[in-house]
DOVEX-318996 format. One record per atom (N, C-alpha, C, O): atom name; residue number from 1; residue in one letter; x, y, z. Coordinates in nm, 4 decimals. Layout:
<rs>
+------+-----+------+----------+----------+----------+
| atom | seq | type |        u |        v |        w |
+------+-----+------+----------+----------+----------+
|   CA | NUM |    A |        X |        Y |        Z |
...
+------+-----+------+----------+----------+----------+
</rs>
This chain:
<rs>
+------+-----+------+----------+----------+----------+
| atom | seq | type |        u |        v |        w |
+------+-----+------+----------+----------+----------+
|    N |   1 |    M |  10.4160 |   0.1995 |   6.5422 |
|   CA |   1 |    M |  10.4588 |   0.3023 |   6.4476 |
|    C |   1 |    M |  10.5308 |   0.2361 |   6.3305 |
|    O |   1 |    M |  10.5947 |   0.1318 |   6.3445 |
|    N |   2 |    S |  10.5182 |   0.2993 |   6.2170 |
|   CA |   2 |    S |  10.5865 |   0.2460 |   6.0996 |
|    C |   2 |    S |  10.7349 |   0.2805 |   6.1068 |
|    O |   2 |    S |  10.7772 |   0.3662 |   6.1844 |
|    N |   3 |    K |  10.8117 |   0.2122 |   6.0248 |
|   CA |   3 |    K |  10.9564 |   0.2283 |   6.0291 |
|    C |   3 |    K |  11.0024 |   0.3703 |   5.9935 |
|    O |   3 |    K |  11.0919 |   0.4204 |   6.0616 |
|    N |   4 |    P |  10.9480 |   0.4390 |   5.8919 |
|   CA |   4 |    P |  10.9929 |   0.5760 |   5.8629 |
|    C |   4 |    P |  10.9613 |   0.6749 |   5.9760 |
|    O |   4 |    P |  11.0405 |   0.7646 |   6.0049 |
|    N |   5 |    V |  10.8447 |   0.6574 |   6.0396 |
|   CA |   5 |    V |  10.8090 |   0.7465 |   6.1506 |
|    C |   5 |    V |  10.9027 |   0.7232 |   6.2680 |
|    O |   5 |    V |  10.9477 |   0.8182 |   6.3321 |
|    N |   6 |    R |  10.9316 |   0.5977 |   6.2960 |
|   CA |   6 |    R |  11.0222 |   0.5645 |   6.4052 |
|    C |   6 |    R |  11.1621 |   0.6204 |   6.3777 |
|    O |   6 |    R |  11.2292 |   0.6675 |   6.4696 |
|    N |   7 |    L |  11.2058 |   0.6153 |   6.2529 |
|   CA |   7 |    L |  11.3363 |   0.6693 |   6.2153 |
|    C |   7 |    L |  11.3388 |   0.8212 |   6.2308 |
|    O |   7 |    L |  11.4364 |   0.8767 |   6.2813 |
|    N |   8 |    A |  11.2323 |   0.8886 |   6.1878 |
|   CA |   8 |    A |  11.2260 |   1.0346 |   6.1986 |
|    C |   8 |    A |  11.2241 |   1.0787 |   6.3446 |
|    O |   8 |    A |  11.2918 |   1.1749 |   6.3810 |
|    N |   9 |    V |  11.1474 |   1.0095 |   6.4280 |
|   CA |   9 |    V |  11.1427 |   1.0428 |   6.5709 |
|    C |   9 |    V |  11.2782 |   1.0169 |   6.6353 |
|    O |   9 |    V |  11.3224 |   1.0944 |   6.7201 |
|    N |  10 |    G |  11.3436 |   0.9101 |   6.5962 |
|   CA |  10 |    G |  11.4765 |   0.8801 |   6.6499 |
|    C |  10 |    G |  11.5787 |   0.9858 |   6.6123 |
|    O |  10 |    G |  11.6600 |   1.0262 |   6.6955 |
|    N |  11 |    I |  11.5752 |   1.0310 |   6.4874 |
|   CA |  11 |    I |  11.6679 |   1.1360 |   6.4434 |
|    C |  11 |    I |  11.6397 |   1.2657 |   6.5184 |
|    O |  11 |    I |  11.7327 |   1.3344 |   6.5605 |
|    N |  12 |    Y |  11.5119 |   1.2996 |   6.5355 |
|   CA |  12 |    Y |  11.4744 |   1.4215 |   6.6067 |
|    C |  12 |    Y |  11.5217 |   1.4166 |   6.7519 |
|    O |  12 |    Y |  11.5838 |   1.5110 |   6.8007 |
|    N |  13 |    L |  11.4923 |   1.3067 |   6.8203 |
|   CA |  13 |    L |  11.5327 |   1.2953 |   6.9604 |
|    C |  13 |    L |  11.6844 |   1.2891 |   6.9750 |
|    O |  13 |    L |  11.7394 |   1.3417 |   7.0717 |
|    N |  14 |    G |  11.7515 |   1.2260 |   6.8808 |
|   CA |  14 |    G |  11.8977 |   1.2225 |   6.8843 |
|    C |  14 |    G |  11.9576 |   1.3608 |   6.8670 |
|    O |  14 |    G |  12.0551 |   1.3956 |   6.9337 |
|    N |  15 |    T |  11.8994 |   1.4400 |   6.7772 |
|   CA |  15 |    T |  11.9473 |   1.5771 |   6.7569 |
|    C |  15 |    T |  11.9273 |   1.6610 |   6.8823 |
|    O |  15 |    T |  12.0168 |   1.7356 |   6.9219 |
|    N |  16 |    I |  11.8110 |   1.6493 |   6.9449 |
|   CA |  16 |    I |  11.7839 |   1.7234 |   7.0683 |
|    C |  16 |    I |  11.8811 |   1.6801 |   7.1779 |
|    O |  16 |    I |  11.9312 |   1.7640 |   7.2527 |
|    N |  17 |    L |  11.9079 |   1.5508 |   7.1879 |
|   CA |  17 |    L |  12.0014 |   1.5003 |   7.2886 |
|    C |  17 |    L |  12.1413 |   1.5558 |   7.2665 |
|    O |  17 |    L |  12.2075 |   1.5956 |   7.3623 |
|    N |  18 |    I |  12.1869 |   1.5590 |   7.1426 |
|   CA |  18 |    I |  12.3208 |   1.6115 |   7.1121 |
|    C |  18 |    I |  12.3285 |   1.7606 |   7.1432 |
|    O |  18 |    I |  12.4273 |   1.8063 |   7.2006 |
|    N |  19 |    L |  12.2257 |   1.8370 |   7.1063 |
|   CA |  19 |    L |  12.2265 |   1.9811 |   7.1334 |
|    C |  19 |    L |  12.2253 |   2.0109 |   7.2832 |
|    O |  19 |    L |  12.3009 |   2.0961 |   7.3298 |
|    N |  20 |    C |  12.1410 |   1.9421 |   7.3583 |
|   CA |  20 |    C |  12.1348 |   1.9646 |   7.5031 |
|    C |  20 |    C |  12.2642 |   1.9226 |   7.5712 |
|    O |  20 |    C |  12.3122 |   1.9913 |   7.6613 |
|    N |  21 |    S |  12.3204 |   1.8110 |   7.5291 |
|   CA |  21 |    S |  12.4469 |   1.7660 |   7.5877 |
|    C |  21 |    S |  12.5591 |   1.8642 |   7.5575 |
|    O |  21 |    S |  12.6407 |   1.8940 |   7.6447 |
|    N |  22 |    G |  12.5636 |   1.9145 |   7.4353 |
|   CA |  22 |    G |  12.6653 |   2.0134 |   7.4000 |
|    C |  22 |    G |  12.6524 |   2.1403 |   7.4806 |
|    O |  22 |    G |  12.7528 |   2.1970 |   7.5238 |
|    N |  23 |    Y |  12.5293 |   2.1860 |   7.5017 |
|   CA |  23 |    Y |  12.5064 |   2.3064 |   7.5812 |
|    C |  23 |    Y |  12.5516 |   2.2857 |   7.7255 |
|    O |  23 |    Y |  12.6165 |   2.3729 |   7.7833 |
|    N |  24 |    L |  12.5179 |   2.1716 |   7.7835 |
|   CA |  24 |    L |  12.5599 |   2.1435 |   7.9207 |
|    C |  24 |    L |  12.7112 |   2.1302 |   7.9317 |
|    O |  24 |    L |  12.7696 |   2.1704 |   8.0323 |
|    N |  25 |    I |  12.7749 |   2.0746 |   7.8301 |
|   CA |  25 |    I |  12.9213 |   2.0651 |   7.8304 |
|    C |  25 |    I |  12.9833 |   2.2040 |   7.8241 |
|    O |  25 |    I |  13.0826 |   2.2301 |   7.8921 |
|    N |  26 |    L |  12.9262 |   2.2941 |   7.7432 |
|   CA |  26 |    L |  12.9778 |   2.4312 |   7.7373 |
|    C |  26 |    L |  12.9633 |   2.5021 |   7.8716 |
|    O |  26 |    L |  13.0528 |   2.5762 |   7.9122 |
|    N |  27 |    I |  12.8521 |   2.4803 |   7.9408 |
|   CA |  27 |    I |  12.8342 |   2.5390 |   8.0734 |
|    C |  27 |    I |  12.9374 |   2.4831 |   8.1704 |
|    O |  27 |    I |  12.9942 |   2.5576 |   8.2502 |
|    N |  28 |    L |  12.9619 |   2.3530 |   8.1643 |
|   CA |  28 |    L |  13.0592 |   2.2902 |   8.2534 |
|    C |  28 |    L |  13.1995 |   2.3420 |   8.2272 |
|    O |  28 |    L |  13.2724 |   2.3726 |   8.3216 |
|    N |  29 |    V |  13.2387 |   2.3525 |   8.1014 |
|   CA |  29 |    V |  13.3712 |   2.4044 |   8.0669 |
|    C |  29 |    V |  13.3834 |   2.5499 |   8.1103 |
|    O |  29 |    V |  13.4877 |   2.5901 |   8.1618 |
|    N |  30 |    G |  13.2788 |   2.6294 |   8.0903 |
|   CA |  30 |    G |  13.2817 |   2.7689 |   8.1329 |
|    C |  30 |    G |  13.2957 |   2.7829 |   8.2824 |
|    O |  30 |    G |  13.3636 |   2.8741 |   8.3295 |
|    N |  31 |    S |  13.2328 |   2.6945 |   8.3589 |
|   CA |  31 |    S |  13.2451 |   2.7033 |   8.5042 |
|    C |  31 |    S |  13.3850 |   2.6641 |   8.5498 |
|    O |  31 |    S |  13.4346 |   2.7177 |   8.6489 |
|    N |  32 |    F |  13.4494 |   2.5715 |   8.4793 |
|   CA |  32 |    F |  13.5872 |   2.5367 |   8.5136 |
|    C |  32 |    F |  13.6829 |   2.6506 |   8.4819 |
|    O |  32 |    F |  13.7847 |   2.6669 |   8.5491 |
|    N |  33 |    L |  13.6509 |   2.7295 |   8.3798 |
|   CA |  33 |    L |  13.7364 |   2.8418 |   8.3420 |
|    C |  33 |    L |  13.7076 |   2.9668 |   8.4239 |
|    O |  33 |    L |  13.7746 |   3.0687 |   8.4069 |
|    N |  34 |    G |  13.6089 |   2.9601 |   8.5124 |
|   CA |  34 |    G |  13.5785 |   3.0731 |   8.5985 |
|    C |  34 |    G |  13.4849 |   3.1737 |   8.5372 |
|    O |  34 |    G |  13.4793 |   3.2875 |   8.5838 |
|    N |  35 |    N |  13.4113 |   3.1370 |   8.4348 |
|   CA |  35 |    N |  13.3196 |   3.2296 |   8.3686 |
|    C |  35 |    N |  13.1755 |   3.2015 |   8.4082 |
|    O |  35 |    N |  13.0864 |   3.2077 |   8.3235 |
|    N |  36 |    D |  13.1511 |   3.1710 |   8.5337 |
|   CA |  36 |    D |  13.0166 |   3.1337 |   8.5755 |
|    C |  36 |    D |  12.9348 |   3.2516 |   8.6263 |
|    O |  36 |    D |  12.8224 |   3.2322 |   8.6724 |
|    N |  37 |    M |  12.9884 |   3.3740 |   8.6190 |
|   CA |  37 |    M |  12.9176 |   3.4968 |   8.6565 |
|    C |  37 |    M |  12.8766 |   3.4977 |   8.8037 |
|    O |  37 |    M |  12.7794 |   3.5640 |   8.8399 |
|    N |  38 |    R |  12.9477 |   3.4267 |   8.8873 |
|   CA |  38 |    R |  12.9164 |   3.4268 |   9.0295 |
|    C |  38 |    R |  12.9429 |   3.5652 |   9.0870 |
|    O |  38 |    R |  13.0519 |   3.6197 |   9.0695 |
|    N |  39 |    G |  12.8458 |   3.6215 |   9.1544 |
|   CA |  39 |    G |  12.8604 |   3.7520 |   9.2162 |
|    C |  39 |    G |  12.8563 |   3.8674 |   9.1186 |
|    O |  39 |    G |  12.9067 |   3.9752 |   9.1499 |
|    N |  40 |    A |  12.7983 |   3.8488 |   9.0018 |
|   CA |  40 |    A |  12.7977 |   3.9541 |   8.9002 |
|    C |  40 |    A |  12.7163 |   4.0749 |   8.9449 |
|    O |  40 |    A |  12.7519 |   4.1887 |   8.9143 |
|    N |  41 |    I |  12.6091 |   4.0510 |   9.0160 |
|   CA |  41 |    I |  12.5256 |   4.1627 |   9.0607 |
|    C |  41 |    I |  12.5932 |   4.2380 |   9.1736 |
|    O |  41 |    I |  12.5855 |   4.3607 |   9.1790 |
|    N |  42 |    T |  12.6586 |   4.1678 |   9.2630 |
|   CA |  42 |    T |  12.7228 |   4.2356 |   9.3756 |
|    C |  42 |    T |  12.8493 |   4.3086 |   9.3331 |
|    O |  42 |    T |  12.8977 |   4.3947 |   9.4065 |
|    N |  43 |    D |  12.9043 |   4.2761 |   9.2155 |
|   CA |  43 |    D |  13.0226 |   4.3461 |   9.1668 |
|    C |  43 |    D |  12.9881 |   4.4788 |   9.1008 |
|    O |  43 |    D |  13.0773 |   4.5598 |   9.0755 |
|    N |  44 |    A |  12.8615 |   4.5023 |   9.0728 |
|   CA |  44 |    A |  12.8212 |   4.6251 |   9.0043 |
|    C |  44 |    A |  12.8433 |   4.7452 |   9.0953 |
|    O |  44 |    A |  12.8359 |   4.7343 |   9.2177 |
|    N |  45 |    D |  12.8703 |   4.8588 |   9.0340 |
|   CA |  45 |    D |  12.8921 |   4.9817 |   9.1090 |
|    C |  45 |    D |  12.7568 |   5.0473 |   9.1339 |
|    O |  45 |    D |  12.7046 |   5.1179 |   9.0476 |
|    N |  46 |    N |  12.7011 |   5.0241 |   9.2505 |
|   CA |  46 |    N |  12.5712 |   5.0808 |   9.2852 |
|    C |  46 |    N |  12.5843 |   5.2053 |   9.3715 |
|    O |  46 |    N |  12.4852 |   5.2503 |   9.4290 |
|    N |  47 |    T |  12.7025 |   5.2615 |   9.3818 |
|   CA |  47 |    T |  12.7242 |   5.3744 |   9.4717 |
|    C |  47 |    T |  12.7084 |   5.5090 |   9.4041 |
|    O |  47 |    T |  12.7065 |   5.6110 |   9.4729 |
|    N |  48 |    R |  12.6970 |   5.5136 |   9.2725 |
|   CA |  48 |    R |  12.6902 |   5.6420 |   9.2040 |
|    C |  48 |    R |  12.5502 |   5.7018 |   9.2149 |
|    O |  48 |    R |  12.4506 |   5.6299 |   9.2229 |
|    N |  49 |    N |  12.5452 |   5.8325 |   9.2150 |
|   CA |  49 |    N |  12.4194 |   5.9048 |   9.2216 |
|    C |  49 |    N |  12.3723 |   5.9298 |   9.0790 |
|    O |  49 |    N |  12.4384 |   6.0007 |   9.0033 |
|    N |  50 |    L |  12.2587 |   5.8722 |   9.0422 |
|   CA |  50 |    L |  12.2134 |   5.8801 |   8.9040 |
|    C |  50 |    L |  12.1731 |   6.0212 |   8.8633 |
|    O |  50 |    L |  12.1734 |   6.0525 |   8.7442 |
|    N |  51 |    E |  12.1385 |   6.1073 |   8.9588 |
|   CA |  51 |    E |  12.0986 |   6.2430 |   8.9238 |
|    C |  51 |    E |  12.2168 |   6.3269 |   8.8787 |
|    O |  51 |    E |  12.1976 |   6.4294 |   8.8132 |
|    N |  52 |    T |  12.3375 |   6.2865 |   8.9118 |
|   CA |  52 |    T |  12.4543 |   6.3645 |   8.8735 |
|    C |  52 |    T |  12.5193 |   6.3130 |   8.7463 |
|    O |  52 |    T |  12.6193 |   6.3691 |   8.7016 |
|    N |  53 |    V |  12.4653 |   6.2080 |   8.6871 |
|   CA |  53 |    V |  12.5235 |   6.1516 |   8.5664 |
|    C |  53 |    V |  12.4578 |   6.2167 |   8.4456 |
|    O |  53 |    V |  12.3380 |   6.1987 |   8.4235 |
|    N |  54 |    G |  12.5335 |   6.2912 |   8.3679 |
|   CA |  54 |    G |  12.4821 |   6.3538 |   8.2470 |
|    C |  54 |    G |  12.3928 |   6.4731 |   8.2763 |
|    O |  54 |    G |  12.3782 |   6.5150 |   8.3911 |
|    N |  55 |    D |  12.3340 |   6.5264 |   8.1716 |
|   CA |  55 |    D |  12.2431 |   6.6394 |   8.1810 |
|    C |  55 |    D |  12.1024 |   6.5849 |   8.2014 |
|    O |  55 |    D |  12.0453 |   6.5236 |   8.1112 |
|    N |  56 |    F |  12.0470 |   6.6071 |   8.3192 |
|   CA |  56 |    F |  11.9192 |   6.5471 |   8.3559 |
|    C |  56 |    F |  11.8058 |   6.5980 |   8.2672 |
|    O |  56 |    F |  11.7213 |   6.5193 |   8.2247 |
|    N |  57 |    E |  11.8025 |   6.7276 |   8.2386 |
|   CA |  57 |    E |  11.6965 |   6.7823 |   8.1541 |
|    C |  57 |    E |  11.7077 |   6.7296 |   8.0110 |
|    O |  57 |    E |  11.6063 |   6.7029 |   7.9465 |
|    N |  58 |    H |  11.8303 |   6.7146 |   7.9615 |
|   CA |  58 |    H |  11.8499 |   6.6643 |   7.8258 |
|    C |  58 |    H |  11.8107 |   6.5173 |   7.8157 |
|    O |  58 |    H |  11.7614 |   6.4741 |   7.7115 |
|    N |  59 |    D |  11.8315 |   6.4402 |   7.9216 |
|   CA |  59 |    D |  11.7984 |   6.2983 |   7.9192 |
|    C |  59 |    D |  11.6480 |   6.2745 |   7.9148 |
|    O |  59 |    D |  11.6047 |   6.1663 |   7.8751 |
|    N |  60 |    L |  11.5677 |   6.3723 |   7.9545 |
|   CA |  60 |    L |  11.4236 |   6.3539 |   7.9558 |
|    C |  60 |    L |  11.3594 |   6.3812 |   7.8208 |
|    O |  60 |    L |  11.2396 |   6.3581 |   7.8042 |
|    N |  61 |    Q |  11.4359 |   6.4298 |   7.7242 |
|   CA |  61 |    Q |  11.3800 |   6.4614 |   7.5936 |
|    C |  61 |    Q |  11.3953 |   6.3425 |   7.4994 |
|    O |  61 |    Q |  11.4985 |   6.2754 |   7.4972 |
|    N |  62 |    F |  11.2906 |   6.3184 |   7.4222 |
|   CA |  62 |    F |  11.2905 |   6.2105 |   7.3242 |
|    C |  62 |    F |  11.2677 |   6.2730 |   7.1879 |
|    O |  62 |    F |  11.1667 |   6.3401 |   7.1663 |
|    N |  63 |    T |  11.3604 |   6.2516 |   7.0957 |
|   CA |  63 |    T |  11.3462 |   6.3110 |   6.9634 |
|    C |  63 |    T |  11.3389 |   6.2008 |   6.8590 |
|    O |  63 |    T |  11.4257 |   6.1138 |   6.8522 |
|    N |  64 |    D |  11.2320 |   6.2060 |   6.7762 |
|   CA |  64 |    D |  11.2176 |   6.1110 |   6.6672 |
|    C |  64 |    D |  11.1203 |   6.1714 |   6.5667 |
|    O |  64 |    D |  11.0032 |   6.1924 |   6.5983 |
|    N |  65 |    N |  11.1684 |   6.1995 |   6.4458 |
|   CA |  65 |    N |  11.0858 |   6.2564 |   6.3391 |
|    C |  65 |    N |  11.0136 |   6.3837 |   6.3845 |
|    O |  65 |    N |  10.8920 |   6.3966 |   6.3701 |
|    N |  66 |    N |  11.0905 |   6.4758 |   6.4386 |
|   CA |  66 |    N |  11.0398 |   6.6052 |   6.4852 |
|    C |  66 |    N |  10.9364 |   6.5923 |   6.5970 |
|    O |  66 |    N |  10.8504 |   6.6792 |   6.6114 |
|    N |  67 |    L |  10.9434 |   6.4881 |   6.6741 |
|   CA |  67 |    L |  10.8560 |   6.4695 |   6.7886 |
|    C |  67 |    L |  10.9374 |   6.4962 |   6.9138 |
|    O |  67 |    L |  11.0371 |   6.4283 |   6.9382 |
|    N |  68 |    F |  10.8977 |   6.5917 |   6.9917 |
|   CA |  68 |    F |  10.9708 |   6.6278 |   7.1124 |
|    C |  68 |    F |  10.8805 |   6.6038 |   7.2330 |
|    O |  68 |    F |  10.7728 |   6.6623 |   7.2441 |
|    N |  69 |    L |  10.9250 |   6.5194 |   7.3203 |
|   CA |  69 |    L |  10.8539 |   6.4950 |   7.4447 |
|    C |  69 |    L |  10.9449 |   6.5367 |   7.5586 |
|    O |  69 |    L |  11.0599 |   6.4933 |   7.5653 |
|    N |  70 |    S |  10.8961 |   6.6185 |   7.6463 |
|   CA |  70 |    S |  10.9755 |   6.6562 |   7.7627 |
|    C |  70 |    S |  10.8835 |   6.6647 |   7.8826 |
|    O |  70 |    S |  10.7649 |   6.6948 |   7.8697 |
|    N |  71 |    F |  10.9382 |   6.6385 |   7.9969 |
|   CA |  71 |    F |  10.8625 |   6.6427 |   8.1209 |
|    C |  71 |    F |  10.8840 |   6.7779 |   8.1876 |
|    O |  71 |    F |  10.9967 |   6.8274 |   8.1898 |
|    N |  72 |    P |  10.7788 |   6.8390 |   8.2420 |
|   CA |  72 |    P |  10.7945 |   6.9710 |   8.3046 |
|    C |  72 |    P |  10.8759 |   6.9643 |   8.4320 |
|    O |  72 |    P |  10.8981 |   7.0668 |   8.4965 |
+------+-----+------+----------+----------+----------+
</rs>
């Protein structure tokens, strides 16, 4: 490879290396601070009954530019 191509490839790979290393460092720092989202799904409130949340008939209507769709 010629010298300019080798320089361009080196700059590109160096940039990718710096970005990936920075991202991994941010993940590592976040895990030390306790922001690793461990157990995020199990912490969700799955006990509520979705049929009792809000007006069920109103939630089935879609309005956009005088278009009304509703389920019987």
